[in-house]
N, C-alpha and C positions, 0 to 999 in steps of 0.2 A: 641623757644616758642610754644606751643603747646595747640592751642584749639580744644575744643567739643561742640555740639549741643545735646542737648536734648529735648524730645518733652512730655515723657511720655511713651510712648511704644520701640520697638528697630528699627520698621522699618525706620524711618527717622535720627535717634541719625547720624551723622556723628562724629569723631574724626581724628586731625594729630596724637596723639599720638598710636606708631604702634611700640612697642621694638618687638626684634629679637624674635622668640619663645612664642608671646604673642598672644591668639586667644581671639576672641569676644569681641573686641575692641571698639566694639557699643555695647556694653549690658547698659543698664541702669544702676545698678546696680557698672558695673565696672569703667564706665566713672567718676563716683560720688564717687569711693573708689579712684581712681586715681588723681583726681582734690582736695581732701579732705582727703588725706593717713595718719593723722594723727588723725583726729578725729574720719575716717572711719575704724580705725586699720589695716590697710592697712598690718601691717606685719606680722601679724597673719593668710593674709590667704593665702594659696598656692597657687601656679603657678601663683602670680602676681607678676610684676615688682617690685624693690624696688630703684629701681638708677633713677628714672627722676617719672615725674609727670604730670598734665595739669593745664596749666597758668592760661586762661582763658574761661568762661562756660557761654555759651547760651543757654540757658532755657526759656520754658514759665512757669505757673504757676505751673507746677508739681511738682517742688521743694521746694515749697512755707508752704509743710505741712508735718511733722515729718522727717525730715530731719536734720541734724549735719553736718554742712558746716564749722566750726569755722577754720580752715586752711586761711580759706578766708578773706580779709579785707578790699573791696573793692566792695558796689554791687552797680551796676545801674539800676534806672527802665524805662525802656524807654514810657512803661504806664503806665498812674497813674487809679488806680480801682478809681472807687467815693466811697467803701470803705473804710475809711484812715487804719482803720484796718489791713487789706490786706497790705497796705504798709510796716505796720511796723512787722507784721508778716512773710514777703520774710526776712526784715533786721533781723528779729529772727532767724536766719538761721544762720549766722555767729557772731551775739550780741548775745552773750550765755554763759555759765558756760562751763569752757574746754577752752575757748578760747587762742590762743598762742597768740594772737598778743598787740601791748602797744595802738596800734590806729586803729579806724576804723572808715571808710565813708562810708557815703552814698549820694547817689547822685540820683534828681528825673529830669524828662526832663516834664515839664510842656506843655500839648497838644495847648494850646491855652491861650490867656491874658484876655479872658472873661471869666473867671471861675466861676464869681460871676453867671453869666451869666447861665450857663450849670447848678449852683448849683438850682437857684431859679426855672429852671424849673423840676427839679427832685425832689426836695419837693412839688411840684403841684402836679405831678403824682402820686407817692409812695403815698401821702397824702389820693388821692382820691383811690386808688385802696386798701387801709387798710379798709376804711372806710366801702367800699363796703365788704369786704370782712367778715366784721363783722356785717353788717347790714343783711346779710343772716343767719347768724345762732341771729340773735338777742336773742332768749329764752335762750339761754343759757348763754348770758354771764352775770359774778357777775359785771360788773361795769355800767355805764351808757354811753352812747356816746361821753357826752361834759367830762367825767373823761378820756376816750377812745382817742376821738381827743386832745386834752391834751397831755398826755404820748405821742403820734404819733410825733403831734409837736414837743414837748421839745427835743427828742430823733432823730428827722431829721435835727433839728437845732443844737442840740451836735455834731453833725458829720458832719456837711456840716464847723462847726467852728474849728475845728480839721483838717480836709482838708485843710483849706485856712492854719493853722497855718502849717502846714508840706511846705509850702510854704519857712518858713524862720528859721526852725528851725528841729532838730531830734526829736519826741518824742517817748519815753517809753511806755510800752503796759500799765504801770501803773496811765497815764494819764488817760485811758480810762476806766476804774473802770471798774463800770458794763454792760458798752455799749460792752464789748468784749464778742462774743460769743463764747460760749468754744465748740461750734462744727467744728469750723473754725480752731482749732489745733488738729492734730494726734496725737493720745497715743498709736499707734501700736505699738511703741517702747518700752512702761510699761506696757502694756498688752503681750508682749512676753516677759519680762524678769518675770512676775507674772504668766503663767502660769508655767516656770521652775521649779518654785519658789517652785508650787501648787503639781509641781509631784514629784519635790526631799521631801516635808515635807508633805504632807498628812496629814498622819496619827495624828500629830504632832498638825497641824492647825483646822481638824475636832477636836479635843479634847479640843482643847484651848475656855475658854469663853468670852464674851465680856465684855469691859471695861478695858483689858489687859491697860499697861502702861508702855511705862518705861523715865528716864531722860538723858537725853544729854547736851554738852554745846553745845557755841553758834560758827559761822562759826569763823575763823578767817583770810577766804581769804573773803568772801563777808558780806558785812555792812546791805545789809537790812537781814539778818539770826541773830536776833537781840533776849536774853531772851522772850518768850512767851509760848503759846501752841496750837499744831498743834490737830485738832478736828475733827476724822473720826465719822460720823453718819449715822444711817439710817433710811431714811424713814417708819412708820409702815404704813400699809394697800396698798392698791391699788395704783401703782405710775406710770402704762404704758401711762396715757396721758401726762406725764409731762415728756415726752424725748426728747421733743423739746427746752425744758427751760434747761436740766440740764440731758446728753446723758450718763452721767455714774448713773443715776436712779438706786437703790432708796437712792444710797450713797452720800452725802457731803462730801467736807474736805475743811475746815479755817485754817489758819493761822494767827493768834493774837497774840499781842504783851502783855507784861505785864502792858502797857497804858491803854489796851484795844480799840488802833488800830485795826481796820483788815486791815491787809497786804495783804492778797490773799484771798479772797472771793473763795465760789465755781466757780465762773465763771473763775477763774482763778485754775482750776484744776492742768495746765499741771504743771504751777508753782509748785505749793504745791507737787506736786511729787519730780519735780528736787531736793529742798529742801528737801524731805524725803530720798532721795537716795542720797544726798551731804551725809547726816548727818548721815545715818543707814548702807549703805552695807557694805556689809563684818564687819560689828561692831559684834562680838560674842558674847562679853562678857559684863557685866554690868557695868559704871563708879558709883566705889563702891561710891566713896566721894560725887559728885553730888546725890545720892540716899541716902545718911545720912543727906546732908544739907536739900533734900524737907521734908526728915522725920522729922528734926527737924523742918522745917517750918512750917509742918500740924501738929504737936502733933502725928506724928504717923498715919495721916489719921483722925484724929477727928476734925480739924478746916482746912474746904475746902473751907472757903468763900468768899476766892479769888479765885479760881478755878471757884468754881460755878458762879460765877462773871462774867468770862471768858467766862463760859459754854453757859451762858444766853446770855450773849452780839453777840456771835456766831450762835446764834439760833434766834436772831431776825434780827440778819442782812439776814441771810437766807429768811427769810420769807417776808422782805419787800425787796428784792431782787428777787425774784421770783415772786411777784408780780407785780413788772414794767418790769423783761424781758418776763412775757408771752404775755404782751399787746406788749412790742416792739417787739417781734417776729410778730407780723402782718404785720410789716413795709419793711421786711425781703424776705418773698414772699408768692406767693400763696398756701403755704399747708400748710400753719401755721392752728390752732384749738384752740377754747377755750376751756380752760382746765376746768373740771368741779371742783365747790369748795370742794367737798369732797378730793380729789386729791392733793390740794393745802396745803402746809407746813402753819402750823399757830400757834401753839403753842408749846413749851419745851416739853409735851405730846406725842407728836407726832414722836416723836426720840427715838432711844436707841442710846446709845453709843457705839459703835464699838471697838475703840481704839483711846489715845491718845498718843502724845509724849512730854511732857514737855521737855525746852530748856531755859538752865537754866545757869548761869554763877558762878565760884566760891567763885564771892564776892554776901553777900547779897541787894538784891535787897534793 
């Protein structure tokens, strides 16, 4: 059995996995590739060993973002972060699309039986810090102090309940809805794929107009990918101040189902991108039958009431969530700023439709 340790850099990394002829065995990327060879596509890496692997990986939070470690089926948290999203984020490294395991286990070691006392103290300190920060820039505040205090209290209590709930069951990111911070997820892997695609298709993309769409079937593997629409919207005007709320500003991705349920909002951009990747990657031909059904349903584009309604609901969700998250962001650090009202999305006319993907089954809804 081989064991390795990673701390982010290479100087303190350690590994017992030292196959003959294999150098740089303590390099960060090599350790992760040898720990999760299938998810990391080790077979395509030159000069990497192929006949064995690392069985146990001990790590800091350096692997909690932007890593695909689906080969793993057992995660132990020895430290419990006060934000439950961080715990689920770590679990998300192995519980994700592409996992080869039938069962995945999560074990948490709680540091104290008096978790409630710790949570109450944390709640008081954070509320006070956030209110002090807001009071310092009150002239730019678009909400009243009472409204802001209510939002802070609501968010902190919500996180506290989720943290306590984690002692009894494993939660999914969906259970956190708008409280999931987009900035807590790495989009580096998607940015890398996108940059490569842009370089290979720059001329076509530069000539492509806004509003292009396609029709694809729902997933047969993942039940969460049901008929609906994925919208990519772009907010008009100046949006730089909203980066703390939406790091991919001015763009917003929303996956809404046909029944009007917003499955993933812009707070869960990484999940939307994973759905898009699963449905569209390497698909170079249109689904002719589905396109025909879509044209029939919309009378060749003359009756778009259904999709207009879904777009309106998506925009409504964006505006409501943006307002909540801009206030809640004040509880996550001392560098939060109040976003000018002129840069906050408020109306459907504040957006342009960049592109959209219709997920449609062959059976009419």
